[in-house]
Structures are given as C-alpha cells and as structure tokens.
N, CA, C and O atoms as CSV, one atom per row, in Angstrom:
chain,resi,resn,atom,element,x,y,z
A,1,MET,N,N,-24.504,67.447,27.624
A,1,MET,CA,C,-24.446,68.425,28.702
A,1,MET,C,C,-23.005,68.551,29.190
A,1,MET,O,O,-22.375,67.549,29.529
A,2,THR,N,N,-22.492,69.749,29.227
A,2,THR,CA,C,-21.141,69.956,29.727
A,2,THR,C,C,-21.164,70.157,31.230
A,2,THR,O,O,-22.154,70.614,31.803
A,3,ARG,N,N,-20.060,69.809,31.848
A,3,ARG,CA,C,-19.929,69.941,33.297
A,3,ARG,C,C,-18.754,70.845,33.612
A,3,ARG,O,O,-17.749,70.860,32.900
A,4,LYS,N,N,-18.897,71.588,34.678
A,4,LYS,CA,C,-17.807,72.448,35.130
A,4,LYS,C,C,-16.676,71.593,35.692
A,4,LYS,O,O,-16.848,70.415,36.005
A,5,LEU,N,N,-15.533,72.223,35.806
A,5,LEU,CA,C,-14.363,71.569,36.380
A,5,LEU,C,C,-14.698,71.012,37.765
A,5,LEU,O,O,-15.333,71.681,38.580
A,6,ALA,N,N,-14.266,69.790,38.012
A,6,ALA,CA,C,-14.431,69.144,39.317
A,6,ALA,C,C,-13.039,68.903,39.899
A,6,ALA,O,O,-12.034,69.166,39.239
A,7,ILE,N,N,-12.983,68.409,41.118
A,7,ILE,CA,C,-11.706,68.161,41.794
A,7,ILE,C,C,-11.795,66.863,42.572
A,7,ILE,O,O,-12.833,66.556,43.159
A,8,THR,N,N,-10.711,66.100,42.579
A,8,THR,CA,C,-10.695,64.863,43.353
A,8,THR,C,C,-10.443,65.179,44.825
A,8,THR,O,O,-9.903,66.238,45.147
A,9,PRO,N,N,-10.826,64.275,45.714
A,9,PRO,CA,C,-10.533,64.487,47.135
A,9,PRO,C,C,-9.030,64.646,47.395
A,9,PRO,O,O,-8.633,65.452,48.236
A,10,ARG,N,N,-8.198,63.891,46.687
A,10,ARG,CA,C,-6.742,63.986,46.853
A,10,ARG,C,C,-6.246,65.382,46.470
A,10,ARG,O,O,-5.417,65.957,47.174
A,11,ALA,N,N,-6.749,65.928,45.360
A,11,ALA,CA,C,-6.337,67.272,44.945
A,11,ALA,C,C,-6.859,68.323,45.917
A,11,ALA,O,O,-6.145,69.271,46.243
A,12,ALA,N,N,-8.093,68.167,46.381
A,12,ALA,CA,C,-8.659,69.124,47.339
A,12,ALA,C,C,-7.831,69.156,48.620
A,12,ALA,O,O,-7.582,70.228,49.172
A,13,GLN,N,N,-7.406,67.987,49.092
A,13,GLN,CA,C,-6.575,67.914,50.289
A,13,GLN,C,C,-5.250,68.646,50.050
A,13,GLN,O,O,-4.779,69.368,50.929
A,14,GLN,N,N,-4.651,68.468,48.882
A,14,GLN,CA,C,-3.389,69.137,48.570
A,14,GLN,C,C,-3.569,70.656,48.474
A,14,GLN,O,O,-2.690,71.414,48.885
A,15,VAL,N,N,-4.707,71.098,47.933
A,15,VAL,CA,C,-4.994,72.538,47.868
A,15,VAL,C,C,-5.062,73.111,49.275
A,15,VAL,O,O,-4.493,74.170,49.541
A,16,ARG,N,N,-5.758,72.417,50.185
A,16,ARG,CA,C,-5.862,72.896,51.567
A,16,ARG,C,C,-4.492,72.935,52.241
A,16,ARG,O,O,-4.193,73.876,52.975
A,17,ARG,N,N,-3.660,71.925,52.000
A,17,ARG,CA,C,-2.310,71.904,52.569
A,17,ARG,C,C,-1.484,73.075,52.037
A,17,ARG,O,O,-0.811,73.766,52.802
A,18,ALA,N,N,-1.540,73.290,50.738
A,18,ALA,CA,C,-0.773,74.384,50.127
A,18,ALA,C,C,-1.245,75.739,50.635
A,18,ALA,O,O,-0.435,76.635,50.876
A,19,ALA,N,N,-2.547,75.886,50.797
A,19,ALA,CA,C,-3.090,77.148,51.313
A,19,ALA,C,C,-2.589,77.404,52.735
A,19,ALA,O,O,-2.187,78.520,53.062
A,20,ALA,N,N,-2.613,76.379,53.569
A,20,ALA,CA,C,-2.149,76.533,54.952
A,20,ALA,C,C,-0.658,76.853,54.998
A,20,ALA,O,O,-0.228,77.684,55.798
A,21,ALA,N,N,0.123,76.206,54.155
A,21,ALA,CA,C,1.571,76.408,54.152
A,21,ALA,C,C,1.970,77.787,53.633
A,21,ALA,O,O,3.016,78.315,54.010
A,22,SER,N,N,1.143,78.368,52.773
A,22,SER,CA,C,1.512,79.647,52.147
A,22,SER,C,C,0.745,80.840,52.706
A,22,SER,O,O,0.898,81.961,52.221
A,23,GLY,N,N,-0.084,80.600,53.728
A,23,GLY,CA,C,-0.868,81.696,54.298
A,23,GLY,C,C,-2.021,82.136,53.410
A,23,GLY,O,O,-2.499,83.265,53.527
A,24,ALA,N,N,-2.471,81.258,52.525
A,24,ALA,CA,C,-3.547,81.596,51.589
A,24,ALA,C,C,-4.877,80.958,51.978
A,24,ALA,O,O,-5.767,80.816,51.140
A,25,GLU,N,N,-5.015,80.571,53.255
A,25,GLU,CA,C,-6.271,79.955,53.690
A,25,GLU,C,C,-7.428,80.892,53.416
A,25,GLU,O,O,-7.342,82.092,53.673
A,26,GLY,N,N,-8.507,80.342,52.896
A,26,GLY,CA,C,-9.686,81.130,52.578
A,26,GLY,C,C,-9.673,81.703,51.171
A,26,GLY,O,O,-10.686,82.230,50.709
A,27,MET,N,N,-8.541,81.608,50.485
A,27,MET,CA,C,-8.479,82.102,49.106
A,27,MET,C,C,-8.909,80.999,48.147
A,27,MET,O,O,-8.823,79.811,48.456
A,28,ALA,N,N,-9.373,81.422,46.979
A,28,ALA,CA,C,-9.758,80.471,45.936
A,28,ALA,C,C,-8.538,80.076,45.119
A,28,ALA,O,O,-7.555,80.815,45.052
A,29,LEU,N,N,-8.611,78.914,44.505
A,29,LEU,CA,C,-7.553,78.438,43.631
A,29,LEU,C,C,-7.956,78.693,42.179
A,29,LEU,O,O,-8.948,78.147,41.696
A,30,ARG,N,N,-7.179,79.524,41.494
A,30,ARG,CA,C,-7.433,79.774,40.072
A,30,ARG,C,C,-6.800,78.648,39.268
A,30,ARG,O,O,-5.633,78.306,39.460
A,31,VAL,N,N,-7.592,78.077,38.362
A,31,VAL,CA,C,-7.112,77.045,37.450
A,31,VAL,C,C,-7.235,77.622,36.043
A,31,VAL,O,O,-8.333,77.943,35.590
A,32,ALA,N,N,-6.108,77.750,35.359
A,32,ALA,CA,C,-6.084,78.327,34.026
A,32,ALA,C,C,-5.537,77.302,33.043
A,32,ALA,O,O,-4.677,76.491,33.385
A,33,ALA,N,N,-6.045,77.350,31.828
A,33,ALA,CA,C,-5.582,76.429,30.792
A,33,ALA,C,C,-5.405,77.201,29.484
A,33,ALA,O,O,-6.183,78.098,29.159
A,34,LYS,N,N,-4.366,76.826,28.749
A,34,LYS,CA,C,-4.069,77.479,27.480
A,34,LYS,C,C,-3.627,76.420,26.485
A,34,LYS,O,O,-2.786,75.576,26.795
A,35,ARG,N,N,-4.199,76.468,25.285
A,35,ARG,CA,C,-3.805,75.531,24.236
A,35,ARG,C,C,-2.510,76.019,23.593
A,35,ARG,O,O,-2.423,77.159,23.137
A,36,GLU,N,N,-1.511,75.147,23.563
A,36,GLU,CA,C,-0.225,75.465,22.957
A,36,GLU,C,C,-0.272,75.186,21.448
A,36,GLU,O,O,-1.195,74.533,20.963
A,37,ALA,N,N,0.713,75.677,20.722
A,37,ALA,CA,C,0.768,75.514,19.263
A,37,ALA,C,C,0.785,74.043,18.851
A,37,ALA,O,O,0.271,73.690,17.790
A,38,ASP,N,N,1.376,73.181,19.689
A,38,ASP,CA,C,1.437,71.753,19.355
A,38,ASP,C,C,0.169,70.997,19.739
A,38,ASP,O,O,0.098,69.781,19.566
A,39,GLY,N,N,-0.843,71.715,20.265
A,39,GLY,CA,C,-2.114,71.094,20.636
A,39,GLY,C,C,-2.201,70.694,22.094
A,39,GLY,O,O,-3.291,70.397,22.581
A,40,SER,N,N,-1.091,70.678,22.799
A,40,SER,CA,C,-1.123,70.329,24.216
A,40,SER,C,C,-1.765,71.469,25.008
A,40,SER,O,O,-1.892,72.589,24.514
A,41,VAL,N,N,-2.157,71.171,26.221
A,41,VAL,CA,C,-2.788,72.163,27.085
A,41,VAL,C,C,-1.847,72.454,28.250
A,41,VAL,O,O,-1.439,71.546,28.975
A,42,LEU,N,N,-1.509,73.729,28.420
A,42,LEU,CA,C,-0.665,74.188,29.520
A,42,LEU,C,C,-1.571,74.563,30.685
A,42,LEU,O,O,-2.500,75.352,30.517
A,43,LEU,N,N,-1.313,74.011,31.855
A,43,LEU,CA,C,-2.119,74.245,33.050
A,43,LEU,C,C,-1.368,75.172,33.989
A,43,LEU,O,O,-0.173,74.995,34.226
A,44,GLY,N,N,-2.071,76.157,34.518
A,44,GLY,CA,C,-1.510,77.043,35.516
A,44,GLY,C,C,-2.450,77.141,36.692
A,44,GLY,O,O,-3.661,77.258,36.504
A,45,ILE,N,N,-1.921,77.097,37.905
A,45,ILE,CA,C,-2.761,77.212,39.097
A,45,ILE,C,C,-2.094,78.127,40.104
A,45,ILE,O,O,-0.870,78.244,40.149
A,46,GLY,N,N,-2.919,78.772,40.908
A,46,GLY,CA,C,-2.407,79.625,41.964
A,46,GLY,C,C,-3.550,80.243,42.732
A,46,GLY,O,O,-4.659,80.365,42.211
A,47,PHE,N,N,-3.293,80.632,43.955
A,47,PHE,CA,C,-4.324,81.255,44.777
A,47,PHE,C,C,-4.568,82.673,44.268
A,47,PHE,O,O,-3.627,83.395,43.934
A,48,ASP,N,N,-5.846,83.065,44.213
A,48,ASP,CA,C,-6.200,84.342,43.593
A,48,ASP,C,C,-7.549,84.810,44.118
A,48,ASP,O,O,-8.271,84.071,44.787
A,49,ASP,N,N,-7.867,86.065,43.795
A,49,ASP,CA,C,-9.174,86.632,44.105
A,49,ASP,C,C,-10.073,86.505,42.889
A,49,ASP,O,O,-9.598,86.480,41.753
A,50,GLU,N,N,-11.361,86.426,43.132
A,50,GLU,CA,C,-12.338,86.327,42.049
A,50,GLU,C,C,-12.343,87.611,41.224
A,50,GLU,O,O,-12.208,88.713,41.755
A,51,ARG,N,N,-12.503,87.441,39.916
A,51,ARG,CA,C,-12.603,88.561,38.984
A,51,ARG,C,C,-13.930,88.456,38.233
A,51,ARG,O,O,-14.571,87.405,38.198
A,52,ALA,N,N,-14.317,89.580,37.638
A,52,ALA,CA,C,-15.531,89.572,36.819
A,52,ALA,C,C,-15.382,88.512,35.736
A,52,ALA,O,O,-14.286,88.311,35.213
A,53,GLN,N,N,-16.445,87.849,35.403
A,53,GLN,CA,C,-16.509,86.822,34.364
A,53,GLN,C,C,-15.923,85.472,34.779
A,53,GLN,O,O,-15.910,84.544,33.970
A,54,ASP,N,N,-15.437,85.336,36.021
A,54,ASP,CA,C,-14.941,84.040,36.488
A,54,ASP,C,C,-16.102,83.112,36.799
A,54,ASP,O,O,-17.161,83.551,37.246
A,55,ASP,N,N,-15.891,81.822,36.558
A,55,ASP,CA,C,-16.765,80.801,37.125
A,55,ASP,C,C,-16.221,80.517,38.508
A,55,ASP,O,O,-15.029,80.247,38.656
A,56,LEU,N,N,-17.061,80.569,39.519
A,56,LEU,CA,C,-16.691,80.234,40.883
A,56,LEU,C,C,-17.302,78.871,41.167
A,56,LEU,O,O,-18.522,78.708,41.121
A,57,ILE,N,N,-16.465,77.907,41.457
A,57,ILE,CA,C,-16.913,76.528,41.657
A,57,ILE,C,C,-16.533,76.106,43.066
A,57,ILE,O,O,-15.350,76.021,43.394
A,58,GLU,N,N,-17.524,75.843,43.894
A,58,GLU,CA,C,-17.272,75.368,45.254
A,58,GLU,C,C,-17.524,73.874,45.276
A,58,GLU,O,O,-18.641,73.416,45.039
A,59,THR,N,N,-16.468,73.115,45.565
A,59,THR,CA,C,-16.558,71.669,45.522
A,59,THR,C,C,-15.500,71.052,46.424
A,59,THR,O,O,-14.390,71.573,46.527
A,60,ALA,N,N,-15.829,69.973,47.060
A,60,ALA,CA,C,-14.894,69.213,47.899
A,60,ALA,C,C,-14.202,70.082,48.947
A,60,ALA,O,O,-13.064,69.808,49.326
A,61,GLY,N,N,-14.883,71.126,49.417
A,61,GLY,CA,C,-14.331,71.970,50.464
A,61,GLY,C,C,-13.348,73.025,49.992
A,61,GLY,O,O,-12.707,73.679,50.814
A,62,VAL,N,N,-13.215,73.205,48.682
A,62,VAL,CA,C,-12.342,74.257,48.142
A,62,VAL,C,C,-13.123,75.070,47.110
A,62,VAL,O,O,-14.137,74.619,46.576
A,63,THR,N,N,-12.628,76.268,46.846
A,63,THR,CA,C,-13.235,77.122,45.838
A,63,THR,C,C,-12.273,77.246,44.662
A,63,THR,O,O,-11.114,77.627,44.831
A,64,LEU,N,N,-12.768,76.918,43.469
A,64,LEU,CA,C,-11.985,77.025,42.242
A,64,LEU,C,C,-12.469,78.212,41.435
A,64,LEU,O,O,-13.662,78.512,41.423
A,65,LEU,N,N,-11.556,78.886,40.765
A,65,LEU,CA,C,-11.878,79.972,39.849
A,65,LEU,C,C,-11.422,79.570,38.458
A,65,LEU,O,O,-10.303,79.090,38.275
A,66,VAL,N,N,-12.305,79.770,37.471
A,66,VAL,CA,C,-11.967,79.501,36.081
A,66,VAL,C,C,-12.403,80.712,35.270
A,66,VAL,O,O,-13.569,81.106,35.314
A,67,SER,N,N,-11.465,81.306,34.528
A,67,SER,CA,C,-11.799,82.473,33.713
A,67,SER,C,C,-12.530,82.045,32.441
A,67,SER,O,O,-12.503,80.878,32.051
A,68,GLN,N,N,-13.171,82.999,31.819
A,68,GLN,CA,C,-13.887,82.706,30.581
A,68,GLN,C,C,-12.923,82.205,29.507
A,68,GLN,O,O,-13.335,81.458,28.619
A,69,HIS,N,N,-11.654,82.598,29.568
A,69,HIS,CA,C,-10.672,82.183,28.572
A,69,HIS,C,C,-10.282,80.715,28.725
A,69,HIS,O,O,-9.852,80.087,27.758
A,70,SER,N,N,-10.428,80.166,29.922
A,70,SER,CA,C,-10.061,78.779,30.189
A,70,SER,C,C,-11.269,77.848,30.226
A,70,SER,O,O,-11.116,76.627,30.208
A,71,ARG,N,N,-12.446,78.412,30.278
A,71,ARG,CA,C,-13.674,77.648,30.502
A,71,ARG,C,C,-13.828,76.467,29.541
A,71,ARG,O,O,-14.060,75.341,29.982
A,72,ASP,N,N,-13.701,76.710,28.247
A,72,ASP,CA,C,-13.921,75.642,27.274
A,72,ASP,C,C,-12.912,74.502,27.420
A,72,ASP,O,O,-13.271,73.337,27.254
A,73,LEU,N,N,-11.667,74.823,27.727
A,73,LEU,CA,C,-10.640,73.786,27.865
A,73,LEU,C,C,-10.816,72.960,29.128
A,73,LEU,O,O,-10.334,71.829,29.194
A,74,LEU,N,N,-11.495,73.502,30.129
A,74,LEU,CA,C,-11.626,72.805,31.409
A,74,LEU,C,C,-12.999,72.173,31.644
A,74,LEU,O,O,-13.209,71.516,32.663
A,75,GLU,N,N,-13.935,72.366,30.710
A,75,GLU,CA,C,-15.241,71.719,30.859
A,75,GLU,C,C,-15.077,70.209,30.769
A,75,GLU,O,O,-14.264,69.704,29.995
A,76,ASP,N,N,-15.852,69.505,31.562
A,76,ASP,CA,C,-15.836,68.043,31.603
A,76,ASP,C,C,-14.483,67.476,32.039
A,76,ASP,O,O,-14.129,66.355,31.676
A,77,MET,N,N,-13.732,68.258,32.818
A,77,MET,CA,C,-12.427,67.818,33.307
A,77,MET,C,C,-12.434,67.747,34.834
A,77,MET,O,O,-13.290,68.335,35.495
A,78,VAL,N,N,-11.469,67.021,35.373
A,78,VAL,CA,C,-11.301,66.866,36.818
A,78,VAL,C,C,-9.859,67.231,37.165
A,78,VAL,O,O,-8.917,66.745,36.539
A,79,LEU,N,N,-9.699,68.094,38.170
A,79,LEU,CA,C,-8.377,68.435,38.680
A,79,LEU,C,C,-7.974,67.361,39.681
A,79,LEU,O,O,-8.702,67.081,40.634
A,80,ASP,N,N,-6.808,66.765,39.456
A,80,ASP,CA,C,-6.302,65.724,40.348
A,80,ASP,C,C,-4.888,66.106,40.779
A,80,ASP,O,O,-4.274,66.999,40.194
A,81,PHE,N,N,-4.386,65.437,41.787
A,81,PHE,CA,C,-3.011,65.638,42.231
A,81,PHE,C,C,-2.301,64.306,42.146
A,81,PHE,O,O,-2.673,63.338,42.809
A,82,VAL,N,N,-1.258,64.275,41.308
A,82,VAL,CA,C,-0.413,63.098,41.171
A,82,VAL,C,C,0.999,63.582,41.461
A,82,VAL,O,O,1.587,64.308,40.660
A,83,GLU,N,N,1.541,63.184,42.596
A,83,GLU,CA,C,2.831,63.666,43.084
A,83,GLU,C,C,3.818,63.783,41.938
A,83,GLU,O,O,4.042,62.784,41.254
A,84,PRO,N,N,4.416,64.920,41.683
A,84,PRO,CA,C,4.402,66.136,42.484
A,84,PRO,C,C,3.520,67.244,41.911
A,84,PRO,O,O,3.625,68.391,42.346
A,85,ASP,N,N,2.652,66.927,40.943
A,85,ASP,CA,C,1.933,67.979,40.223
A,85,ASP,C,C,0.424,67.796,40.215
A,85,ASP,O,O,-0.100,66.699,40.408
A,86,PHE,N,N,-0.257,68.924,39.983
A,86,PHE,CA,C,-1.675,68.888,39.677
A,86,PHE,C,C,-1.823,68.578,38.193
A,86,PHE,O,O,-1.017,69.033,37.382
A,87,VAL,N,N,-2.834,67.815,37.837
A,87,VAL,CA,C,-3.129,67.482,36.449
A,87,VAL,C,C,-4.634,67.601,36.236
A,87,VAL,O,O,-5.412,67.526,37.187
A,88,VAL,N,N,-5.037,67.784,34.988
A,88,VAL,CA,C,-6.453,67.709,34.654
A,88,VAL,C,C,-6.655,66.506,33.753
A,88,VAL,O,O,-5.887,66.258,32.824
A,89,VAL,N,N,-7.705,65.772,34.055
A,89,VAL,CA,C,-8.042,64.570,33.292
A,89,VAL,C,C,-9.526,64.627,32.948
A,89,VAL,O,O,-10.296,65.299,33.635
A,90,PRO,N,N,-9.932,63.925,31.888
A,90,PRO,CA,C,-11.359,63.904,31.552
A,90,PRO,C,C,-12.191,63.324,32.693
A,90,PRO,O,O,-11.785,62.366,33.351
A,91,ALA,N,N,-13.359,63.920,32.913
A,91,ALA,CA,C,-14.272,63.390,33.939
A,91,ALA,C,C,-14.792,62.034,33.487
A,91,ALA,O,O,-15.120,61.858,32.314
A,92,PRO,N,N,-14.871,61.077,34.398
A,92,PRO,CA,C,-15.428,59.780,34.040
A,92,PRO,C,C,-16.877,59.903,33.599
A,92,PRO,O,O,-17.616,60.724,34.142
A,93,PRO,N,N,-17.301,59.105,32.626
A,93,PRO,CA,C,-18.704,59.163,32.195
A,93,PRO,C,C,-19.655,58.925,33.365
A,93,PRO,O,O,-19.418,58.054,34.202
A,94,GLY,N,N,-20.724,59.702,33.412
A,94,GLY,CA,C,-21.730,59.531,34.447
A,94,GLY,C,C,-21.459,60.251,35.734
A,94,GLY,O,O,-22.328,60.297,36.604
A,95,GLU,N,N,-20.261,60.826,35.892
A,95,GLU,CA,C,-19.973,61.603,37.097
A,95,GLU,C,C,-20.655,62.957,36.970
A,95,GLU,O,O,-20.732,63.519,35.878
A,96,ASP,N,N,-21.148,63.475,38.080
A,96,ASP,CA,C,-21.877,64.735,38.043
A,96,ASP,C,C,-20.999,65.963,37.979
A,96,ASP,O,O,-21.475,67.012,37.545
A,97,GLY,N,N,-19.740,65.892,38.389
A,97,GLY,CA,C,-18.873,67.071,38.386
A,97,GLY,C,C,-19.327,68.059,39.440
A,97,GLY,O,O,-20.091,67.722,40.345
A,98,ALA,N,N,-18.847,69.278,39.309
A,98,ALA,CA,C,-19.166,70.304,40.320
A,98,ALA,C,C,-20.477,70.963,40.060
A,98,ALA,O,O,-20.887,71.844,40.816
C-alpha cells in the first residue's frame, strides 16, 4: 500500500513560519519532485494555489499540494526540515503518513 506525502512537525512549523514571513498565510505549499538524468531527485517547494489533478494533503496543520507529475516520486516519503533546507526522506515502516 502506498502512502501520500507526509510532513514532520518540524517541517510543518517551518512552513507556518515561512508563510507568516512572506504573507502567504492560508496558502498551500506545493511540493514538486523531478528525476534528474543522474537518478537524483530535484525537490522544489513554494506557496501556490490548487490546480486540477493536484493531490491536496492536509496534515500537521498545513496543506500540501502534489501534482500528478510528482506523485510517484513523493509516495511513501516524508517532508522534513533540516537547517537550512527542506528534504524528503522515506517514510519509516509502519507509519500511517497523511
């Protein structure tokens, strides 16, 4: 069973701080992922409005948006914040995710 992208409490807190600092309170955070030619995954995030075909994930007090193009790369992953960047890591086994 695959799980949608989840978020750690630390990352959720940072999202709320960033939203307040940038005047984006109430907006969702888009999380995008793209596989590079070398196999690595490039992560992009930013506040955005929901679009058709987006997964809308409400978790830990924030709303995440994932497009259909990023969905497969972000399944079973957790968004975390490790100073100074957001990162995605595999969800621990047995965690329910979002």
